[in-house]
C-alpha positions as CSV (number, residue, x, y, z in Angstrom):
1,X,52.8,7.2,-34.2
2,X,49.3,8.7,-35.1
3,X,50.8,11.6,-36.6
4,X,52.6,10.0,-39.0
5,X,50.1,7.7,-40.0
6,X,47.3,10.7,-40.6
7,X,50.4,12.3,-42.5
8,X,50.3,9.2,-44.4
9,X,46.7,9.1,-45.1
10,X,46.6,13.0,-45.9
11,X,49.3,11.9,-48.6
12,X,47.7,9.1,-50.1
13,X,44.5,10.9,-50.4
14,X,45.9,13.7,-52.1
15,X,47.7,11.4,-54.3
16,X,44.5,9.8,-55.5
17,X,43.0,13.0,-55.8
18,X,45.6,14.1,-58.3
19,X,45.1,10.9,-60.2
20,X,41.1,11.5,-60.4
21,X,42.2,15.3,-61.2
22,X,44.2,14.8,-64.2
23,X,41.9,12.0,-65.2
24,X,39.2,13.9,-65.3
25,X,40.4,17.2,-66.1
26,X,39.5,20.6,-65.5
27,X,35.8,22.2,-65.3
28,X,34.1,24.8,-65.0
29,X,34.5,25.0,-60.7
30,X,38.5,24.6,-61.4
31,X,40.4,27.5,-59.6
32,X,43.6,28.8,-60.7
33,X,46.3,30.5,-58.5
34,X,49.7,31.4,-57.4
35,X,51.6,30.6,-54.3
36,X,54.2,33.1,-53.5
37,X,56.8,31.1,-51.2
38,X,59.5,34.3,-51.0
39,X,62.8,32.4,-51.1
40,X,61.5,28.9,-51.5
41,X,60.2,29.8,-55.2
42,X,56.4,31.0,-56.8
43,X,54.1,28.4,-57.7
44,X,51.0,28.5,-59.9
45,X,48.2,25.5,-59.6
46,X,45.2,24.7,-60.0
47,X,41.9,23.4,-57.6
48,X,39.6,21.1,-59.6
49,X,36.1,21.6,-58.0
50,X,37.5,24.7,-56.8
51,X,38.1,24.0,-52.9
52,X,39.9,22.1,-50.7
53,X,43.8,22.0,-49.1
54,X,45.6,20.6,-52.0
55,X,46.9,22.3,-54.8
56,X,48.0,20.7,-58.3
57,X,51.1,22.6,-59.4
58,X,51.9,22.9,-63.3
59,X,54.6,20.1,-62.7
60,X,52.3,17.6,-61.5
61,X,53.1,18.1,-57.8
62,X,50.9,19.0,-55.0
63,X,50.8,21.7,-52.5
64,X,49.1,20.6,-49.5
65,X,48.2,23.5,-46.8
66,X,48.6,22.4,-43.3
67,X,47.6,25.7,-41.6
68,X,46.4,28.8,-42.8
69,X,46.4,32.8,-41.5
70,X,44.6,35.8,-42.8
71,X,45.7,39.6,-41.6
72,X,48.3,37.6,-38.7
73,X,45.3,35.9,-37.2
74,X,45.9,31.8,-37.2
75,X,42.7,30.6,-38.8
76,X,44.0,27.0,-38.9
77,X,47.1,26.0,-36.8
78,X,50.1,24.1,-38.7
79,X,50.6,20.5,-38.0
80,X,53.0,20.5,-35.3
81,X,55.2,17.5,-35.8
82,X,55.8,19.1,-39.5
83,X,56.5,22.6,-38.3
84,X,59.0,21.3,-35.9
85,X,60.6,19.5,-38.7
86,X,60.7,22.6,-40.9
87,X,59.1,20.6,-43.6
88,X,56.3,23.7,-44.2
89,X,57.0,26.5,-46.4
90,X,55.2,29.7,-45.5
91,X,53.4,30.7,-49.1
92,X,50.8,33.8,-49.5
93,X,48.0,33.7,-52.1
94,X,45.0,35.3,-53.2
95,X,42.0,32.8,-53.6
96,X,39.8,34.6,-56.2
97,X,37.4,36.9,-54.4
98,X,39.0,36.3,-50.9
99,X,41.6,38.7,-48.9
100,X,45.4,37.8,-49.2
101,X,46.3,34.9,-46.8
102,X,49.1,33.2,-45.7
103,X,49.6,29.1,-45.6
104,X,51.6,26.6,-44.0
105,X,52.7,24.7,-46.8
106,X,53.8,20.7,-47.3
107,X,55.0,19.7,-51.1
108,X,54.8,16.5,-52.2
109,X,56.9,16.4,-56.0
110,X,55.4,14.9,-58.9
111,X,55.7,11.0,-58.9
112,X,57.1,9.8,-62.2
């Protein structure tokens, strides 16, 4: 039950962040980059402020990092429940000025 609550809070916070970000718009600290999720697809989005786990996708959806690895070393373990349920996509990306990393990503579709 606790994991469901944490996931719900994460998604609600990310959705609130999206509405605030779209109201504020991009700024000088906004970083735009691409996630390559192999057979799942390639997605481009931006992070207003240039930091955080949520990437606002071009279609209005969200890509929320739930785990992170670099050079095969796990930096942040993926959320166990989401990983077991097969809800995470492995996506590689390069954040400007950083080495390539692989994120375990939860995708949240855009709301109408």
